[in-house]
N, C-alpha and C positions, 0 to 999 in steps of 0.2 A: 497161238491165239492172243490177240491184243488185249490189254487191260488198261485200267486207269488208276491214277493216283494223284494226289494234290501236292503242288509245289508252289510255295508262296501264294497260296490262295487260288492258283490256277489249276484247272483240271488238265492233266497231261495223259495223252494216250501213248502207251509204250508197247514194245514187242518183247518176246521172251529173251532175245539176245541183247536187248538194250541195257545200258548202264544209266544211272541217274544223269550223268553228264551228257551222254549222247541224246537221250530223250529230251532233256532240257534245252540243249543246243538246237535241236530240230524245232522246238516250240518257240525259239527266239529269246530264251532266257540265258543270260551270260553268267556262267559260273567260272571264276578265274582258274586257269590252268597254265602251266608252263612246260609240262612234259608229255602232254597227251596228243596223239594223232590217231585218227580212225584207220590209218594205214599200217600202224605198227601195233605190236602186242602191248598190253597194259603194263605200265612200268611203276607208276605211283611214287616217283622220286621227289617231286617238289612239295607235296603236302599242302598246297594252297587251295585245293578244290573241296575241302571238307564241308559237309552239310550236317544238319541236325535232323534226326527223324524222331517224331514223337513216339515214346515208348521204348526207345533204344538208348541206353545210358551213354554210350560213347559216340563221338563224332565219326562219321563215315567218309571215306574218300569217294567223291562222286564219280571219279574216273573208273573205279573198279566195282563199287557197290551196285548191285542190281535192285531196281525198284520192285515192289510187290503191290498187288491189288490192295487199295485202301491206305497205302502209306501216306502220311502227312509230313512233308519235307519242308524244312525252312533253310534258306540260304543266307539270312541276314540277322540272325539272333545275336545277342551280345556275345554269347559263347563262341559262335562261329567267327564273328568279326575279330574277336580277340585272338583266336587261334590262327586265323589267316594273317593278321597283322604281325604276329610273332614269327610266323614262317617267313614272311617277306623280309622282316628285319634281320633274321638270321642269314638269309641269302645275301642281302645288301651288305652285311657286316664284313663279308669277304669278296665283295664285288668292286673292283677298282677300274678306273678309266675315267673318261670324260663324257658325260651325256651331251653337254654342249661345250663349245669352245669358250675359253676364258674371256675372249673378246665380247661375246654375247652376254655372258654373265656380268661383265663389268659395265655394260651399257645400261643406263637407267631406263631406257625404253625397251630393253631386251631385243634389240635389232639383231636379226640373224646375219651377223657380219660374215661368218664363214661361208654361208650359202651364197650371198650376193657376190662375194669376192670370187668364189668358184665360177659363178655364172659369167662374171666379167672376163675371167681367164679363158672362157670358152666362147667369148664374143656374143653372149646372150644378154644384151644390155636391157632389153625390155623385161626379160625375166628378172634381172637383178633389181630393176626399179620396182617391179611388182612385189618382190621380196621385201624391199624397204618399206613400201606402202603398207605392208601388213603390220608395220610398227608405227609409222607416222607418215604424214602426207606432204612434207616439204624437204625432200632429200637434197635438191640442188642448193637450197639455202643453208641447211644444217651442215652439208658437206664442206661449205666454205668457212663456217664460223665455229663449229664445235671444237672444244679443246680435247676431243677424242679420248675419253677414259678407256675406250676399247683398246687403243694402241698401248696404253700403259700396261695392260694385261697380256698383250700379244706375246706368245712364246717364241716368236721368231727372234726376239732380242736375246734369247739364249744361244742363238747361232751368230747373229751380228746386230741387226737393227730390226725394230718392229715394222710390220707392213704398213704402208700409207693408206690405212683403211678409210679415213675421212675424205681424202682427195680422190680415192677410187669411187666413193659414193658420189662425189661431185661430178666426176667424169661420166659415170653411167647416167646420172640424172640429166646432165647437159645433153648427152647424145640423144636421149629420148625426147627431152623438152624441145630440142631444136629440129626434130624430125617431123615427118607427116603422120607419124603413128604415136601421138602423145597418149599418155596413160589416161584411161577413162575409169572413174570411180564406180565400182559396181554397187547398186543400191537394192536393198530388199523391198518387197512390196510395202506400200504405205500402211502404217500401223494406226493412224488416226491420232497419235500422241504428238504433243507440241513441247519443244524444249527451248528455253531462252538461255543464251550464253552472254554474259556481260564480260567483255574483253576479247579483242581480236588479235591477241599475240600468239605465240607458239602454243600455249596451253589451250586457249580458246579455239584456235583453228584445228588443233588435233582432236579435241573433244567433238567439235562440230562434224568433222570428217567421219569419225566412228559412229556417232549417233545417226548421221544421215545414212551411213551404210546399213545400219540396223533397220532403216525404214521410217525413222521419225522425222517430223517436220522440225527444222532447226532454224532459229534466227539468232544472229550474232549482233549485239549492240556494242559500239565502241565510241569512245569520246573523241578520238582523233579523226582527221579528215579522211584517212585511208586505213585499211586493215594492215596488220603486221606487228603491231605492238612494238616491243623492244627491238625486234628484228629490223623494223623500218626506222624507228626513231631513236634507237640506242646504239646501233652499229653503223659505223661510217660507210659511205658508198664504196670506198676503195677495198673494203673487205667483203661487202655484200651489195652488189649492184641491185638497185631497187626494181629494175626491170625483171630480173630473175625471180625475186620474191613475188612480184605481182603476177607473173606467169603461173606460179604455183598456187597462189590464192585464187586465180581465175579458174583453175581446174576444180578446186573445192566448190566455188560458186556454181560452176556448170553442173555439179551433181545435184543442185537444188537447194543448197544452203543460202538463206536470205541474209544479206549483210547490210546493216544500217549504221552509217557513220555519223559523227557529230552528235552522238547521243550520250549525254553524261548522266550517270547515276546520281539521283538526288536533284537534278535540274530538269532533265527531259523525260526520265523514267524513274520509277520508284520500285524498290524491292517488293513492297506490298502489292503494287499493281501487277508486277510480273508473276508473283505467286498466284494471283487470281486468274490471270489470263493464260498461264502455261501450266502444263502438267508437272514440269520440273524446271528448276533454275540452277544454272551453274555459274558461280562467281569465279572468274579467272582474270581479275583486274591487275595482276602483277604487282610490282614494287617500284613505284615511280618517284619516291621521295629520297633524295640524297641524305644520308645520315650526317648530322653535324659533328664537328671535331671537338667542340666545346673548349676552344682556346681563345684567349683575348684577341680582339680585332676581327673576329669572324663575321661581324656585322658590317664591315667596311664594304663599300661598293667595289666590285671587281673580285670579291671572294664568292665563287659560284659552285654549286653542286655539280659534280661531274655528269650525272645523268641529266640535270637541267640543261647543261651546256650542249650535250649531244642531242637532246630533244629539240632545242632551239635550232640546231643545225639541220635536223631532220625535217622540221616544219618549214624551214626557209627563213626563220626569223634572223638567223645568221646566214648570210649568203656564202656560197662556196668560193666566191671570188673576192671576199672581203679580206684584204691583206694589208696590214695586220688587222685582226678582228677587234682588238681592244688595246693591244700594247705589244711590245717586242720581247718582253721577258715574262715567261709563264712558268709557274710552279704547279706540279700535279702531285697531290698527296694521296698515296695508296700504292698497292702492289699487285692488284688484280688485272684482269683483262679490260675492265672499264677504264682503269688508269692508263693502260697502254693505248686504248682508243683515243683517250683525251690528249695524251702527249703527242701521239702521231698526227692527230688532227690539228693540234696547235702548230706543228711544223708546217703542215700543208697550208695553213692560213697565214703563214708569213712570220711567225715568231722567230726571232733570231737566237734566243736562249731559252731552251726548254729543260726544266729540271724535274726529275721524279724523286720525291722524298719518300723513303721507305724505312721503317724503324727496325727492320731486321736485315739480313744479308740476302744476296741474290738466291742463295740456296733455299731460303724459306719463302720466296715470292710465289704466290699462287698463280700468277700469270703464266701463260704458255711460253716455253723457252723460245719458240720461233718469234713470238711477238716481242720479247725482250731483245733478241738478236737484231731484228729488223728495226726496232726503235733506235738502237745504238748505231746501226748503219746510217740512219737518217739524221743523226746528230744529237739525239736526246742524251742529256747528261744525268746519270743516276747518282743520287746521294743516298747510299745505303747507310744503315745504322744512324739515321737522322729522323727527327720528328719536329714539327713546329712547336716552339714555345709560345709564340704569339705572332700576330701580323700587325704591322704598323702602317700609317698612311698620312696623307696630307689632304685637307679639305674634304674629308670623308671618303677618299679613295685610297685603296691599298697601294703602297709604294715599296714594301719590302716585308721580309719575314726573318725571324730569329730562329735558327735551327739548333736544337739540342742534340749533341752527339750521344750515341747509345752504345752499350755493349750487351752481349747476350749472357743471361743468367741461367737459372734453373728452368726446366720445362714447365709450361703452364698447362691448363686443362686440355688444350688442343694437342699437346705432345710436342709443340714447338718451344724452343728456348725463349724465355721471356726477355724482352728488351728492357734494360735497366739504364737510367740516365747516368752519364759520367759527369760528376759534379764539376761545375765551372767551365765545362768545355762546350761553348756555343759559337755560332758564327752567323753573321747577317748576310742576307742576299737581297739585292734590289729586284723587285718583281712588279709587273703591272697587273697581272691576273693570277689568281689562285683557283685551281680546280680541285675540289674535294671529292675524291673517289675512294672513300674508305668503306663504303657499303651502302645498301639501299633498304628502304622499308616501304610498306604499303601506305597508300593514301586511302583511308577508309571513309572519307567524306561521302555522305549519301547512304551509308549503312550503319554508322555508329549509333544511331538512335532507333534502329530497326528491331532491336532485341537480340541480335545475333551475338554470340559469345566470342569475345576477342581476347587475345593474350594480353595480360595486364600491362606488360612492359613493351613488347615488340609490336603490339596492335595487329598481329596477324590473326586471321580467322581460324578458330580452333575447330578441327574436323576429326571425325573418327578415321584413323589411318587405314582401316580395312574397308570402309564403305564410302568415305569422303563426304559423309553427311554432316551438316551443321546441326545446331540445336533447333533450327527452324524447320517446320514441315516442308517438304519437297524442295529444300534449298541445299545445294551441294557446293563445294569449292575445291579448286585445284591450282597448282602452280605456286608462284612466288608469294602469293598472298596467304598461303596456309602455314600451318604449324612451324616448319623449320625456317621459313623466310626465303629470301632471295638466293637463287643458285644459278647454275648454267641452264641454257635453254633446253637441253636434252633431258634434264631432270624435270622441268615443268612439263615437257612432252610426255615423259613416262608417267607422271601423276595423272595427266589428263586422259591418257589411254586407259588407265585403270578406272578413273572416275566415270568415263563414258560407259564402261562395262557395268559399273554399279548402278548408274542411272538407268541403263537399259533393263537391268534386273528389277529395279524399283518399279519401272513402268509396266513390267510384266507381272508385278505382284510378288516378286521373289526377293528375298533379303540375302541372297548369296553374297558372301564377303570375299573381297580380293585377298588372295594369300600367295606368297611366294612358293612356287612349286619346288618339290625336292629334286635335286640333281646329284648324281654321283660326280665327284670332282677328284682329279688326280694331282699329285705334286710332281713337277718335273725339274730337272737340273740341266746344266750345260752338258753333263755327261750323257744324258739321254739323246742328245742331238749331235754328238761329236762326229758322227759319220756324214753329216749334211755338208754339202758343198756350199761355201759362202757365196752369197749373191747380194751385194749392197742394195740398200733401199733406193728407189728411184728418186731423183732430185726434181722437185717441182720447178719447171721453168718460171722464172719471175723477172719482173722489170727491175732494173738496177736502182739503187738508192737515189742516185743523181737524177734519174729519169722520173721517179715517182714522187719525190718528196715535196714537189710544188703543185701537185694536182691530185684529184680524187679518182683517177682511173684505176681499174683493177690491178692489184699487185701480181696476181698469179695468172699465167697464160693457159694453164690446164695441161694435162697429160695428152700426148699423142696416143692413138689407138695401140700402137706397138708398145709404148711405154706402159700403158695401163695393163695390157695383157701380161707383159713380162713381170710387172710388179705383183699382180694378182696371183701369178703362178708361184710366187714365193711362199704362199700359205702352206702351213704344215698340216692343215685339216685336223686340228686337235679334237673337235667334237665328234661324237659317234656317228658313223655313216648310217646307222640303222635307227636313229632316235625316233623318227616318226612312226616306225613300225614296231618299236620295242614294247613287248608285252610287259616286261618286268617294270619299266619305269611308269607305264600307264597304271598298272595295278598298285605300284608303290605309292603313287599320289592319290589313288582312290582311298587307300587305307592310311594315309598320313603317317608314313613310316618315320621312325627315329632309330636307325640302326646303331647310333652311338651308345645305346644302352647295353650293347653287347661288345665290349672292347675285347681285344685279343689279337693274336697273330693274324696278319694279313699277307696273302701271297703277293709276290712281285716276280713274275717269271717272263722269260723272253717269248716273243711270238714264235709260232711254228708253221712251217710249210706243210700243209696236209697234202697238197699237190702243187704243181708249178703254177696253178691258177687260183688256188685257195689258201688263205692264211687263217690261222686260228690264234685268237688271243686268249690264253688260258686264264687271265685275270678277270675277263668278262664272263667266262664260262661258269654256268651254275650246275653243271653235270646232270642236265635233264636227260641226256642220252639220246636225244632226237636225231642228232647227226649220224652217229654210228648205227643206231637202230634203223634209220631210213636207208643208210647205205647197205646194210646187210639184209634187212627184212623186206624192203621195198625194191631196191635196185638190184640186189643179188650180188653185191660186191663186198669185199672185206678190206677196204682201203683205210678204215678208221677203227680204232679200238681204245680200250681203257688201259692206262698204265699206272702202276703203283696201287696202293690201297689206302683206305681211310682218308685223312685230311690231305694227304699228298696226291690223291688220285687226280689224273688229268687225261684229257683226250690226246691220243698220240697217232701219228701216221703209221700205217702198218706196211706200206710199200714205199719205195723211193719216189720222191715228188715227181720226177720226170716220167717215171713209168705210168703214173696215174693221170698225167696231164691230159692226154688226148681224150680219154673217156670223161674225165671230170669237166672239161670245158663245155661239153654238150649236156651235162647232167645238172650239176649245181643244186641238187635237191637238199643236200645237207645245209647249204647256205640259206635256201628258201625256208627251211623249217626251223632254223635257229631262232629262239625267242628273244635273244638279247644282243645280237650283233657280234657275238664272239667269232662267228665264221664270216669271212669276208672274201669277196672276189671282185676284181676290177671289171669282170664281165657282167653286164646288167642282168639282174635276175628278179623275177616277180616273187615277192614274199608270200609265204603262207601265214596268214594272220591267226587263224584259229580253225582247226579241223576237228 
């Protein structure tokens, strides 16, 4: 005979054979569990399903405790939450592996590199592009210009060389962009909310894309004639063809994002006006001011900020066919990618002598290695361990510079060795133009008197790093204009992605803060991959230095389909195959686990073949017993069992792998029921998420 009890204020109807867990699940209330299945006998191993019953002093395990008429059960009291969190932290303290690949974790936008690389290897280019669009909306552009921090973390370099992740992104995006089946942005139903975004660069475009997907009305205001920001006006045509960028901007516009150009904040629009007319405002105005070097002679004509120079090139103020654009000897001061863009552009504009002055050695240069190599191929001369003492000139125009020779001393706050002047060691160089590319800062004209809080020295907008809110009501900020200042495009994109989520939460009346999810991460060495066959990284076909250095045509020709698939197949697939279905990581983030509070011995054991088609990773195993209980109690076989006792216990095959193969290949229920991805098969299987 059925009866009722109360669970979290809800009246639950239960049967005599019910447990608290089974009746709650039937009522649609989720009580965490890792070891329960209604097809197997109650085990109670994980301890995460505890609940509190009024009048009973101890916590009960919901998987085994039977409810009674009139019970008042709570699943979210402080005591329950504390007990569950401790249980999860104890499990995680000896759970090793990789939830996500290091490539994804090292990407500021958390792009699922492993997933789209896999899709490319299988020829599923539209799927790969959709995967990238889950992180940001301009893959063809970013694939060309990103300095790919993902590749810095790629474990393939423990075998030979990292995978060419960025160029694979470019390949897939180009395949879809140039097809008749271009990506169409999915948009939720209209919410009636309006968002204004000031700035149409990578941050502004990304935020607009996500906010439009959420169903909000979005308008981007930008001071330039066209959208794109630094991607259009700060990166030369030979690296990023503007037609490619425009095609991706068009896709965003086609989703319903309104784009208004030649609209300058403080001149055509005001922050106060936007606050009144829109439900939320996002400031993504970038960092368009070249930082001064503060050396004598900097005021001379011909001494130009690197970003100012590239912007003039992008707007057409300097024509691509102006050779030379100002003189024949050009000095570029700085060691980042902007400096590389400046020096390589100067070569293309006809300068005969182009020098890059950098106060440290090549090893400390932040610019991409490939950019430095290609600049050298094009004839750029690098003056390492050198910095300008002063610039000198005639009739108000720069004619030369005095370089101070340096040596490396003790490390500074950044961890790099501090450059120290060598007394009396200087050298003069004749130059017609100096391009200063030592850094960028924001131009806050139009908002400095709005009451918004700025960093006293850097003049960046101060925001809450968890919500991206400024001190002004309904005003948010993201990208290069915020706290840390200028960075690479993918960093601005990553901020905008999170800011868009926070704005959406704000518009829905929710103050949920962005936080970095918890992931299990593993450490690997070359020894772990010693059995891998070496397969060198694909070389991107490129135009020779002689062919490219006098024009702005694209340097890279792109991978062929065969090259792309072969390169993608080099992926070691470090991230867990079961991440999206893993109950352990889902619950771990629900309860904000910190397993580091339980230090101690951690297992590191080899994989085991349960059968010829099933592999078991004992370091991901939590000993829930679902695999061997399913095998014996549901399937009626005894292919899996427990071996050893106590802390050393592990799942073990009970018959030879080949003997079990034929049956296992058509069953796979142990894989389907595993809550953590410890059991794996290359045969597709539909997971059991919660029974």
